[in-house]
N, C-alpha and C positions, 0 to 999 in steps of 0.2 A: 883853645881861644875861639877857633872858628865855630865850633858847636855852640859855644856859650852865646856868641853874636846871633846865630841861627835861631836859638831858643828864644832870645829877647825879641827879635824882629817878629817871629811867629806869634809870640804872646801879644805883642802891640797890634798885629793884624787882627787878632781874635778881639781885642779891645775895641778896635775901630769898628768891626762889624756889629759888636754888640751895642755900641753907642749910636751907630746909625739905625739899627732896630729901635732902640729906645727913642730916638728922635721922631721917626716915623710914628711909633705909638703914640707919643705925646701930641704930635701935630695933627694926627688923624683922628685919634679917639679922645684926645685930652685927658688921658688916664693911663696908669700902667698897672692897675690891679686886676686880678683875675675876674672878679665879679663883673665889672664894667665891660671887660673884653669879651667874656663869654655871652653877655646879652647883646653886644654889638655885633659880634661876629657874623650871625645869620643875615644881616643887612649890609654887610661889607662886600665891597667889590673883590672878587676872587684874586685879581691881579695884586692888590694890596696884601691880601692874606699869604699869596704865594711868595712875594718879595720878602715879607717878615720872616716867614719860615726859612726861607733860604738864608736870611742873614743870620738868624739864631743858629741854623745848622753849621754855617761856615764859622761862626763864633766859637761855638761849642768845639768843632773839629780842630780849629786852630789853637784854642787854649788847651786842649788835651793833646795835641801833637798826633793825631790820628790820621789814617788814610793817606800815607805818603808824605805827610808834613813832618815826620820826625827826622831828626839828623842821623 
């Protein structure tokens, strides 16, 4: 039971990081498609790109239960 609860919480944490990244994509770029993002990336503040990269990395890590997040 404890492992199942831990898995659910980690999965929701991954969802939260992913939704935060999507929100930043939409608020900053007004798009989530790769064509628009690749065209806008060279003109974007590196802090925004670093935050987005970190959020996506944390989301993928939490969703796949990697790097110490597994039960």
